[in-house]
GUVOSE-638845 format. One line per 10 residues: number of its first residue (from 1); their letters; for each residue z, x, y of N, C-alpha, C. Coordinates in steps of 0.05 Angstrom, whole numbers, always signed. Each point is the difference from the previous one (the first is absolute). Example, Ala and Ser with C-alpha at 12.3 -4.5 7.8 and 13.67 -1.06 7.14 Angstrom:
REM residues 2
1	AS	+156:+264:-114:+0:-18:+24:+0:+18:+24 | -14:-7:+21:+1:+16:+24:+14:-15:+22;
This chain:
REM residues 360
1	MKLNEGFLDS	-72:-475:+731:-8:-2:+28:-29:-5:-1 | -8:-22:+18:-20:+3:+2:-25:+17:+23 | -13:+11:-11:-18:+23:+26:-13:-12:+23 | -3:+13:+22:-17:-20:+19:-29:+14:-12 | -16:-17:+6:-30:+0:-15:-11:+14:+16 | +4:+1:+32:-14:+21:+20:+5:+31:-8 | +22:+0:-4:+5:+32:-11:-4:+11:-22 | +1:-23:-17:-21:+11:-31:-27:+6:+9 | -23:-26:+8:-22:+7:+10:-4:+24:+14 | +23:+9:+19:-13:+21:+18:+3:+26:-20;
11	MKEAFALFRN	+20:+8:-21:+1:+13:-20:-21:-2:-16 | -10:-16:-11:-27:-9:-7:-23:+18:+10 | -3:-8:+23:-27:+11:+15:+6:+30:+10 | +23:+5:+2:+2:+32:+5:-2:+16:-24 | +9:-11:-23:-11:+12:-25:-24:+6:-6 | -13:-21:+3:-38:+1:+0:-13:+16:+25 | +10:-6:+16:-14:+27:+24:+3:+32:-12 | +35:-2:-12:+2:+26:-7:-18:+10:-29 | -10:-22:-14:-18:+4:-20:-25:+10:+6 | -11:-14:+18:-21:+8:+14:-7:+18:+22;
21	SDAASATEIV	+25:+22:-1:+4:+25:+12:+1:-3:+34 | +10:-28:+6:+7:-3:+30:+30:+3:-3 | +10:+27:+7:+27:+5:-2:+7:-9:+32 | -18:+9:+27:+16:-11:+22:+1:-26:+1 | -16:-20:-13:+2:-37:+8:+20:-4:-17 | +8:+16:-23:+23:-8:-20:+26:+0:+14 | -4:+22:+12:+29:+12:+9:+12:-14:+23 | -21:-9:+19:+6:-19:+16:+6:-18:+1 | -6:-19:-25:+7:-18:-17:+24:-6:-7 | +11:+28:-14:+20:+0:-16:+26:+0:+18;
31	KRAMRGEQTS	+0:+17:+29:+12:+2:+20:+11:-23:+5 | -29:-19:+16:+10:-32:+10:+16:-9:-21 | -12:-5:-24:+20:-12:-24:+24:+4:+2 | +14:+27:-3:+25:+12:+8:+14:-8:+19 | -11:-7:+28:+14:-8:+23:+4:-24:+0 | -9:-18:-28:-5:-24:+6:-12:-17:+12 | -18:+18:+8:-18:-22:+24:-18:-28:-19 | -9:+8:-25:-14:-18:-13:+17:-17:-19 | +30:-2:+2:+14:-14:-15:+17:-29:+14 | +6:-11:-15:+15:-22:+12:+34:-7:+3;
41	APPARHEDVI	+2:+23:-22:+26:+7:+0:+12:+25:+7 | +23:+5:+6:+10:+12:+17:-1:+28:-17 | -12:+22:+5:-5:+31:-22:+19:+3:-17 | +30:+7:+7:+21:-5:-14:-3:-10:-25 | -5:-24:-5:-5:-19:-20:-16:+13:-27 | -18:+18:+14:-26:+9:-24:+8:+37:+3 | +25:+4:-2:+11:+31:-12:-13:+3:-18 | +6:-6:-19:-21:+12:-24:-29:-1:-1 | -8:-16:+6:-29:-4:-5:-16:+22:+23 | +16:+0:+26:-6:+24:+15:-1:+31:+2;
51	EKARTRFADV	+24:-6:-26:+1:+34:-11:-21:-6:-27 | -2:-9:-10:-25:+0:-22:-23:+2:+16 | -8:-6:+18:-20:+4:+15:-2:+31:+14 | +20:+7:+13:+4:+23:+10:-7:+19:-18 | +10:+0:-27:-8:+22:-27:-24:-7:-2 | -11:-19:-5:-31:-9:-15:-21:+15:+24 | +5:-4:+25:-17:+7:+21:+7:+28:+9 | +23:+15:-12:+14:+33:+12:-27:+15:+1 | -22:+3:-20:-26:+11:+8:-15:-1:+23 | +0:-22:+5:-13:-9:+27:+15:+10:+26;
61	LQPRRHSPRQ	+33:-7:-2:+14:+7:+21:+6:+35:+8 | +1:+9:-28:+4:+30:+3:-14:+12:-17 | -21:+2:+3:-27:+20:-14:+12:+23:-12 | -7:+8:-21:+13:+17:-16:-22:+12:-14 | -1:+29:-11:-19:+11:-19:+6:-11:-32 | -16:-11:-11:-1:+7:-31:-28:+7:-16 | +6:+5:-27:-19:+6:-22:-18:-26:-4 | -23:-1:-7:-16:-20:-5:+12:-14:-30 | +16:+12:-18:+10:-12:-23:+28:-19:+11 | +16:+13:+20:+19:-21:+6:-14:-15:+15;
71	ADADVQDLGS	-18:+3:+24:-16:-29:+0:-7:-25:-18 | -7:+9:-21:-7:-13:-19:+21:-19:-12 | +22:+17:-1:+26:-12:-7:+12:-26:+18 | -10:+10:+20:+20:-13:+25:-1:-27:+3 | +1:-15:-24:-1:-32:+1:+22:-14:+6 | +5:-30:+1:+17:-13:+18:+26:+6:-25 | +22:-9:+5:+32:-2:-6:+2:-22:-9 | -14:-14:-20:+3:-31:-7:+20:+0:-18 | +16:+13:-16:+15:-3:-16:+32:-9:+11 | +14:+10:-17:+35:-3:+11:+11:+27:-4;
81	FGTRRFENAA	+21:+0:+26:+9:+24:+0:+30:-6:+19 | +13:+2:-35:+32:-7:+6:+24:+17:-6 | +21:+0:+11:+24:+15:-7:+18:-12:-21 | +6:+21:-16:+22:-5:-26:+19:+20:+0 | +19:-8:-8:+22:+17:-2:+9:+9:-33 | +10:+20:-3:+1:+16:-29:+27:+4:-6 | +21:+5:-13:+25:+3:+0:+12:+15:-24 | +10:+21:-14:+6:+8:-24:+26:+11:+7 | +5:+25:-23:+31:+12:+6:-6:+28:+26 | -28:+4:-4:-1:+22:+25:-6:-3:+26;
91	GERRYKVYVP	+5:-39:+7:-7:+2:+26:-16:-31:-6 | -7:+1:+37:-17:-24:-2:-32:+3:+19 | -21:-1:+2:-22:-1:+15:-17:-23:+7 | -13:-6:+20:-16:-15:+9:-25:+13:-12 | -17:-16:-1:-30:+6:-6:-16:-28:+9 | -31:+16:+6:-16:-23:+2:-24:-10:-19 | -6:-15:-12:-24:-1:-16:-23:-17:+12 | -25:+16:-6:-19:-9:+4:-20:-18:-18 | +4:-24:-1:-21:-18:-19:-30:-3:+14 | -15:+7:-22:-30:-7:+18:-8:-26:+1;
101	ASDRNDPLPL	-15:-13:+13:-12:-26:+2:-15:-4:-31 | -19:+19:+5:-17:-2:-29:+17:+2:-28 | +33:-7:+9:+16:+3:-25:-16:-29:-27 | -3:+13:-25:-6:-17:-16:+14:-9:-25 | +2:-11:-21:+11:+9:-24:+6:+24:-15 | -17:+19:+5:-13:+33:-14:+27:+9:+12 | +10:+16:-17:+29:+16:+5:-19:+28:+15 | +14:-3:+26:-15:+19:+24:+19:+25:-2 | -19:+24:+7:+16:+33:-1:+22:-11:+23 | +23:+27:+4:+11:+0:+17:+10:+30:+12;
111	IVMLHGCTQD	+1:+1:+26:+5:+31:+13:+25:+1:+12 | +11:+7:-5:+37:+1:+14:-11:+27:+28 | +4:-10:+19:-5:+21:+20:+26:+13:+12 | +12:+25:+5:+28:+5:+6:-16:+21:+28 | +12:-13:+21:-2:+9:+29:+14:+31:+2 | -14:+9:+25:+17:+27:+5:+22:-13:+20 | +5:+28:+12:+24:-3:+12:-2:-5:+29 | +12:-25:+12:+2:-3:+30:-24:-35:-5 | -7:-8:-27:-10:-20:-1:+10:-22:-10 | -15:-29:-2:+1:-18:-23:-18:-14:-4;
121	ADDFAAGTQM	+1:-19:-18:-15:-16:-10:-22:-8:+16 | +4:-8:+19:-20:-9:+15:-17:+19:+8 | +12:+20:+14:-9:+28:+4:-27:+11:-11 | +21:+12:-26:-21:+8:-20:-29:-23:-8 | +10:-26:-9:-24:-15:-1:-22:-2:+20 | +4:+7:+20:-13:-3:+26:-21:+29:-1 | +20:+20:-5:-12:+24:-5:-25:+10:-17 | +11:-10:-23:-11:+5:-34:-17:-20:+1 | -6:-32:+17:-14:-22:-15:-4:-5:-25 | +26:+12:-8:+1:-9:-30:-10:-33:-8;
131	NALAEKHGFI	+15:-17:+27:-4:-30:-11:-32:-10:+7 | -12:+4:+10:-30:+4:+6:-13:+5:-29 | +2:+31:-5:-8:+4:-31:+11:-14:-17 | +28:-16:+4:+7:-9:-23:-22:-33:-7 | -4:-5:+30:-20:-31:+0:-26:+9:-15 | -7:+26:+10:-26:+4:-9:-6:+0:-36 | +18:+20:-10:+4:+3:-16:+12:-15:-28 | +28:-26:+9:+12:-7:-9:+19:+16:-16 | +22:+4:+18:+25:+16:-18:+26:-13:+19 | +15:+4:-10:+32:-7:+19:+9:+32:+4;
141	VAYPVQPQGA	+9:-7:+23:+15:+30:+16:+31:-13:+3 | +15:+23:-9:+34:+0:+7:+4:+22:+16 | +16:-12:+18:+7:+35:+23:+38:-13:+5 | +6:+23:-15:+35:+0:+1:+6:+13:+25 | +18:-6:+20:+3:+9:+18:+26:+17:-1 | -3:+21:+9:+34:+24:+0:+13:-14:+27 | +22:-7:+4:+13:-5:+27:+13:+28:-1 | +3:+1:+37:+12:+21:+11:+36:+6:-5 | +13:-29:-12:+26:+5:-18:+3:+19:-21 | -27:+5:-18:-3:+14:-19:-15:+31:+9;
151	NPSKCWNWFK	-12:+1:+23:-5:+27:+10:-11:-2:+22 | +15:+13:+21:-5:-1:+33:-26:-2:+4 | -20:+14:-5:-29:-7:+2:-14:-10:-14 | +15:-23:-23:-17:-16:-12:-17:+13:-24 | +11:+22:-7:-20:+14:-19:+18:+1:-23 | -19:-4:-21:+8:-5:-30:+19:+24:-12 | +21:+3:-10:+14:+25:+2:-12:+15:-29 | -25:+6:-4:-18:+20:-18:+20:+20:-13 | +22:+12:+21:+6:+31:-8:+29:-2:-4 | +8:-29:-14:+27:-4:-2:+2:+4:-30;
161	PDDQQRDRGE	+11:+14:-22:+5:+0:-17:+7:-31:-14 | +16:-19:+8:+2:-26:-5:-24:-20:+2 | -12:+11:+20:-34:-11:+5:-22:+3:-16 | +5:+21:-19:-18:+15:-15:-4:-16:-24 | +19:-9:-8:+0:-5:-25:+2:-34:-8 | -8:+1:-28:-17:-29:-8:+28:-19:-10 | -4:-17:+13:+20:-33:+5:+25:+16:+7 | +0:+12:+18:+17:+11:+20:-6:-3:+32 | +15:-5:+19:-5:+1:+30:-26:-15:+14 | -16:+21:+7:-22:-17:+19:-26:-3:-18;
171	PSLIAGITRE	+1:+21:-35:-23:-10:-13:+5:-23:-17 | +26:-12:+2:+4:-25:-19:+4:-26:+23 | +0:+6:+29:-11:-29:+13:-28:+2:-3 | -16:+24:+4:-26:-13:+0:-13:-8:-27 | +8:+10:-13:-8:-4:-27:+9:-36:-6 | +22:-4:+8:+16:-28:+3:-24:-16:+12 | +1:+6:+21:-25:-17:+21:-22:+4:-11 | -17:+16:-21:-22:-7:-10:-1:-16:-17 | +22:-6:-20:+9:-13:-16:-2:-31:+6 | +15:-5:+27:+6:-23:+4:-33:-7:+7;
181	VMANHNVDPK	-14:+17:+17:-20:-16:+13:-21:-5:-31 | +5:+18:-22:-19:-10:-23:+16:-23:-11 | +21:-10:+1:+6:-16:-12:-5:-30:+17 | +6:+6:+29:-12:-27:+18:-26:-9:-1 | -19:+21:-7:-28:+4:-4:-13:+5:-15 | -28:-10:+0:-10:+4:-25:-14:+23:-7 | +16:+21:-4:-18:+26:+5:-6:+10:-24 | -19:+25:-4:-1:+11:-27:+14:+18:+1 | +14:+9:-23:+21:+22:-1:-15:+26:-13 | -29:-5:-4:-7:+23:-7:-13:+15:+32;
191	RVYVAGLSAG	+5:-15:+20:-21:+10:+27:+21:-3:+19 | +28:+13:+0:+19:-5:+14:-8:+37:+18 | -2:+2:+20:+9:+29:+10:+18:-1:+26 | +3:+32:+6:+15:+4:+28:-9:+28:+10 | +5:-20:+29:-14:+34:+22:+12:-3:+17 | +1:+20:+18:+24:+7:+26:-18:+24:+15 | +16:+5:+24:-12:+13:+18:+30:+17:+10 | -1:+25:-2:+21:+20:+16:+20:-7:-23 | +18:+3:+13:+31:-14:-18:-14:-18:-21 | -7:-22:+14:-15:-16:-20:-14:+11:-24;
201	GAMAAIMAER	-21:+18:+8:-12:+7:-21:+16:+17:-21 | +18:+14:+6:+24:+18:-13:+12:-20:-25 | +3:-23:+15:+18:-17:-17:-23:-15:-22 | -23:+1:+13:-20:-19:-20:-6:+28:-26 | -1:+27:+6:+8:+16:-17:+23:+1:-25 | +25:-5:+14:+21:-1:-22:-3:-32:-11 | -11:-22:+13:+0:-24:-15:-14:+15:-28 | -30:-1:+6:-23:+16:-22:+12:+12:-14 | +13:+18:+6:+16:+14:-25:+22:-11:-16 | +15:-19:+15:+23:-10:-20:-4:-28:-6;
211	YPDLYAAAGV	-20:-6:-1:-10:-27:+0:-31:-2:-12 | -9:+15:-16:-26:-1:-10:-4:-24:-19 | +11:-16:-12:+5:-25:-12:-9:-23:+17 | +6:+9:+28:+1:-24:+18:-29:+1:+12 | -7:+24:+23:-20:+8:+10:-26:+10:-13 | -20:-13:+4:-25:+19:-18:-17:+23:+22 | +10:+0:+21:-5:+21:+4:+5:+3:+33 | +5:+10:+16:+14:+21:+31:-14:+2:+9 | +3:+2:+29:-18:+12:+21:+25:+3:+23 | -7:+32:+0:+23:+17:+23:-20:+3:+22;
221	HSGLPAGCAR	+12:-2:+31:-18:-3:+22:+19:+23:+10 | -2:+30:+6:+17:+11:+18:+21:+11:-8 | +11:-9:-25:+26:-2:-10:+2:+36:-21 | +24:-14:-15:+14:+29:-19:+1:+0:-26 | -3:+17:-16:+12:-6:-22:+17:-11:-9 | +8:-14:-25:+27:-6:-5:+13:+24:-10 | +24:-1:+5:+23:+18:-5:+1:+31:+15 | -15:-5:+22:-1:+32:+20:+24:-2:+12 | +16:-11:+5:+26:+1:+17:+20:-15:-10 | +27:+17:+6:+22:-20:-12:+17:-4:+27;
231	DLPSALAAMR	+2:+2:+24:+7:-7:+21:-20:-2:+27 | +18:-2:+26:-13:+0:+18:-10:+33:+10 | +13:+24:-5:-18:+22:+5:-23:+5:-17 | +4:-7:-17:-21:+19:-29:-26:-19:+9 | +4:-36:+7:-21:-14:+9:-11:+14:+19 | +10:+12:+21:-8:+8:+26:-23:+28:-8 | +8:+14:-21:-9:+26:-6:-20:-12:-7 | -5:-21:-26:-20:-7:-15:-20:-16:+22 | +16:-5:+20:-26:-21:+27:-17:+27:+5 | +14:+28:+10:-9:+17:+4:-18:+18:-16;
241	GGKVPSGARR	-3:-8:-20:-12:+19:-20:+5:+24:-3 | +35:-2:+2:+13:+30:-9:+1:+3:-36 | +22:+14:-1:+11:+3:-28:+20:-19:+0 | -4:-16:-24:+22:-19:-7:+12:+10:-15 | +40:-5:+1:+20:+12:-12:-8:-10:-22 | +17:+15:-24:-2:+4:-30:+13:-25:-9 | +13:-2:+16:+18:-30:-8:-16:-19:+4 | -25:-5:+17:-14:-28:+4:-29:+7:-23 | -3:-16:-16:-18:+3:-23:-18:-22:-2 | -22:+5:-6:-15:-27:-6:-12:+0:-26;
251	SAHATAQCPL	-8:-20:-11:-17:+3:-23:-30:-11:+2 | -19:+24:-1:-23:-3:-1:-10:-19:-21 | +8:+7:-25:-8:-15:-23:-2:-38:-3 | +28:-4:+8:+11:-23:+7:-33:-13:+20 | +6:+7:+14:-23:-3:+28:-27:-2:-11 | -14:+14:-22:-21:+1:-3:-5:-18:-19 | +19:-23:-13:-3:-19:-14:-11:-19:+16 | -1:-7:+13:-6:-22:+21:-27:+10:+20 | -14:-19:-10:-36:+5:+25:+13:+5:+28 | -9:+19:+21:+9:+11:+21:-22:+0:+19;
261	IVFHGDADAT	+7:-9:+27:-22:-2:+22:+17:+20:+20 | -11:+18:+9:+17:+9:+23:-17:+5:+24 | +10:-2:+29:-19:+4:+19:+24:+13:+22 | -16:+30:+9:+22:+13:+16:-23:+14:+21 | +13:+1:+34:-23:+3:+12:+7:+35:+3 | -12:+18:+0:+0:+29:+3:+18:+3:+31 | -2:-12:+10:+7:+4:+30:+32:-16:+6 | +12:-6:-25:+28:-13:+6:+20:+18:+0 | +14:-4:+27:+20:+20:+8:+24:-12:-6 | +5:-24:-23:+21:-15:+6:+11:+12:-38;
271	VHPVNATELM	-26:-5:-17:+7:-2:-28:-20:+27:+3 | +14:+28:-7:-21:+16:-6:-26:-9:-24 | -26:+4:+0:-14:-4:-21:+3:+7:-27 | +12:+25:-1:+12:+9:-29:+7:-22:-17 | +11:-11:+9:+19:-26:-14:-28:-19:-15 | -15:-6:+9:-22:-8:-13:-12:+11:-23 | +4:+25:-3:-10:+31:-18:+19:-11:-20 | +24:-1:+12:+22:-3:-25:+9:-20:-12 | -12:-23:+12:-7:-22:-17:-17:-8:-20 | -23:+19:+7:-18:+7:-19:+4:+9:-25;
281	RGFTVNDAAP	+25:+19:-1:+4:+12:-24:+6:-16:-24 | -16:+13:-25:-7:-19:-23:-27:-11:-10 | -14:-3:+28:-31:-5:+2:-12:+27:+3 | -26:+2:-13:-13:+18:+3:-34:-18:+9 | -9:+17:+12:-34:-5:+9:-17:-9:-18 | -1:-28:+0:-26:-6:-12:-25:+11:-6 | -14:+15:-17:-25:+18:-3:-22:-27:+2 | +5:-20:-13:-15:-24:-5:-3:-12:+30 | +20:-1:+12:+2:-11:+29:+5:+26:+17 | -15:+15:+14:+14:+17:+13:+8:-6:+31;
291	GRSSSSDSGA	+15:+16:+11:-2:-12:+33:-19:+3:+16 | +3:-20:+27:-18:-1:+10:+4:+7:+30 | -15:+10:+19:+4:-1:+27:-17:-24:+18 | +3:-10:+12:-12:-15:+19:+6:-12:+19 | -11:-24:+13:+3:-17:+30:-9:-17:+4 | -15:-15:-31:-13:-21:-9:+2:-21:+21 | +31:-12:+6:-5:-20:+21:+3:+13:+25 | -11:-20:+13:-22:+8:+31:+29:+1:+17 | +8:+30:+6:+18:+3:+28:+28:+7:-20 | -6:-3:-19:+25:+7:-16:+10:+35:-1;
301	RKHTVRRMTS	+28:+0:-6:-5:+35:-3:+0:+13:-26 | -15:+18:+7:-12:+18:-30:+26:+0:-18 | -4:-9:-22:+25:+9:-22:-17:+17:-25 | +17:+4:-14:-3:+12:-19:+19:-22:-35 | -15:-9:-17:+12:-6:-19:-1:+8:-26 | +15:+10:-15:+8:+12:-20:+4:-31:-28 | -16:-1:-21:+13:-17:-16:+5:+18:-20 | +19:-15:-11:+24:+22:-21:+9:-15:-23 | +6:+16:-20:+13:-18:-30:+21:+15:-6 | +20:-11:-15:+16:+14:-13:-1:+6:-28;
311	AEGVAAESWT	+17:+13:-9:-8:+12:-34:-7:-31:-15 | +19:-16:+1:-3:-33:-11:-14:-11:+11 | -20:+12:+24:-29:-13:-2:+9:-28:+23 | +20:+5:+20:+12:-18:+17:-21:+4:+29 | -13:-12:+10:-11:+4:+30:+13:+6:+23 | -10:+22:+16:+6:-5:+26:-14:+11:+23 | +1:-7:+22:-9:+2:+23:+7:+13:+16 | -9:+25:+14:+19:+14:+30:-30:+8:+20 | +15:-16:+18:-24:-10:+20:+25:+16:+28 | -15:+28:+16:+2:+10:+15:-14:-12:+22;
321	IHGAPHAWSG	+7:+0:+23:-10:-19:+25:+2:+28:+20 | -17:+11:+3:-3:+22:+20:-3:-6:+30 | +30:+10:+6:+6:-3:+36:+13:-22:+0 | +5:-8:-17:+23:-29:-3:+35:+5:+7 | +4:-8:+19:+33:-6:+1:+11:-10:-22 | +25:-7:+10:+24:-13:-19:-10:-34:+6 | -17:-1:-11:-3:-40:-3:-16:-10:-13 | -3:-24:-9:-7:-12:-15:-38:-7:+2 | -21:+17:-10:-20:+8:+0:-23:-22:+4 | -18:-13:+16:-8:-20:+2:+16:-21:+13;
331	GSSRGSYTDP	+23:-1:+3:+8:-17:+10:+3:-22:+31 | +16:-24:-3:-9:-12:+20:+19:+16:+32 | -5:-7:+17:+11:+8:+30:+22:-19:+0 | +5:-23:-19:+19:-21:+11:+18:+16:-13 | +2:+17:-17:+25:+6:-8:+7:+29:+11 | +28:+12:-13:+1:+25:+8:-5:+24:-21 | -1:+27:+8:-7:+13:-20:-28:+4:-13 | -18:-12:+16:-31:-4:-22:-15:+20:+20 | -28:+4:-10:-20:+19:+7:-27:-21:-2 | -3:-13:+21:-28:-20:-14:-30:+13:-7;
341	TGPDASAEMV	+3:+26:+14:-23:+18:-15:-3:+0:-28 | +18:-7:-7:-19:+0:-35:+2:+31:-13 | -3:-4:-28:-12:-26:-12:+30:-21:-12 | -15:-12:-5:+15:-28:-2:+20:-5:-37 | +25:+14:+12:+19:+6:-25:+11:-27:-14 | +4:-20:+15:+1:-19:-7:-17:-16:-23 | -30:+4:+11:-22:-10:-14:-2:+13:-29 | +3:+27:+3:-8:+15:-22:+26:+0:-22 | +29:-3:+13:+15:-7:-22:-3:-25:-15 | -7:-20:+20:-5:-25:-24:-16:+5:-17;
351	RFFLEHPRRH	-29:+15:+7:-12:+11:-16:+11:+10:-28 | +9:+27:+2:+13:+5:-20:+17:-13:-18 | +26:-18:+17:+8:-16:-12:-9:-18:-24 | -20:-12:+10:-13:-27:-14:-17:+19:-24 | -17:+24:+1:-1:+17:-20:+11:+5:-21 | +38:-2:+11:+20:+13:-29:+17:-22:-8 | -6:-13:-7:+19:-17:-12:+16:+8:-26 | +29:+1:+4:+18:+5:-26:-6:-1:-28 | -7:+21:-4:-12:+4:-36:+11:-6:-16 | +24:-10:+4:+19:-3:-24:+16:-24:+1;
C-alpha cells in the first residue's frame, strides 16, 4: 500500500518539533494528521501507520516520568517485531520476536522476556522498553506469551510441579521457543539470557536453574525462587512471605550456578520482598565490590545494590528499590505494572547480561 505523502510529511514535521522540545506544536500536528486532515486518502487506509505514530509520539500525547538512562534508551523501534508459534508435546505457545534494524552478520545476544500476570508480549515490551534497548545495543528479544487457557490470569504456572521441571510443561515450551529463535536467527549461543516480572520472574528463576546450559544469566524482577511452592496455596504463602510448606523445596545451589540479577521493591504488597533474599541464597556479599546505597539517577528512587558471588565464583546483583511497589522499575507508563521513577531495571539487566556470557 502506498502511503499518503502528506501524512508522512506531517509525521516527520511533528517528530522534528518534538526533538526540538516544541511538544505543543508537535501534539497539534499529530492530532490533525490522525484526524486525516492532511491526507488525501481515507484515514482507515492508514490504520497501521497511525498506530505506529500513536506509539512513537505517546510521550507527547501522554506525558510520563522517566529516568535519564531510560530517556537515553528511548530510541525509535526500527526493527521487525513479528509473531510466531511453537508447539511440542507440552502444548503450544505464541511468541513475538524483535530483531533490531542494526542486525548484522555478527552473532547477536538473545534475551527471553517472560511477562507477568494479565500481561502479553506487546504490553511487556512497551513497559520494559526492551526493544529500544535491543536497537541501541544490538540484541534480539523474544517474548513467549502465556494464554488465558493455560492460566485464567495469564500467569506462568511457576507453582505447579509439572511446570518446574526440565523438558516438561511450560519450561519445555520456553526452552523450545528459545532454541527455535536461536535456529532461525544468528544468535550467539554463549549470550542467551532470560528475565521476567512477577510470575514471569519466578519462571525465569526456574529456567535459570533447570537450563544452565542454555541461559548464560537470568534477571528476576519482583519474583520468587524456584521450587518455593508446589500448588496454589503454597504459592500464596510464598508470595505473602510466610513459611513455605515442607513439601515445597528449592535448590539454592543449582540457582547459584547461573549469574543472577534481582530487582525488588521493598514496598511490594503483592510479592513479599523476602523472596528477593531467598533468591540470593547461595550467594554471599563480595567484599571486593561491597553493596552501596544511592539515588544517582536524577529523580530515581533510592536503592541499595549488593554485589555478590557464589562459592564457585558466579556473580549476582541484588537491587532493593526503596518505596517501590510491585512494578518494573524505570519502566514506561505505556505498559502495565511499571514504576517510571526508576532506577532503570531494563538498562541494568542488559548491562549485567552483556557482562556475563556463558563461560563454558
